[in-house]
N, C-alpha and C positions, 0 to 999 in steps of 0.2 A: 506522494502519490503513488498508489498501488492499483494496478488494473484488476478488475474483478471480472469473474465470468458473467455472461449475460443472464444467467439463471439466478444470480444473487439480486434480491430486491431490497428496496429501501426499508421495508418492514422487517426483513431478516436482519439488516444492519442495526436497526433501532432496538430489536429484541436482544441482539448480542451485546450492545452497548449497555443496556439495562442490566443484563446479567453481570457484566464487568463492574458496573457501579455498586452492585450488591455484594460482590465478592471482595473488593479491595478498593481503598481510596486512591485514586489516581488523578491528579490535577489536570491531566491532559485529555482525559476521556471526553469532556465536554467540547473540546475543540475538534472532534472528529466530524468530517463532512463526507456525505455520500452524494455525489453528483455526477451527472454525464457531462462529458466535455467532447466537443467536436473540433478535432485539430486536423492539421495536414499530415503528410506522410511522417512516419517516425522509424527509428532503428533501434533494435535491441541487440546489444553486442555482449558477448561472453568472453571473458579473458580466460585462456587456458594456460596453465603453467604458473610457476612462481614469479612474482614480481622482481625478485632478486636476479632472475635471469635476463631481464630487460637490459638493453644497452642504453648508456646515457645519451641524451639527445643534445 
């Protein structure tokens, strides 16, 4: 799942998928969905720094 800008339309995604299909064979292209979802609150978190610096839990 990847969030898209509100300005991206279903028609734009359909056109992009067709371009990809014409460029290269990819078995996963046909499984791409473009849909709106209404969910509750969510959190987006960014890890800063190396994972090696984290302490063991």
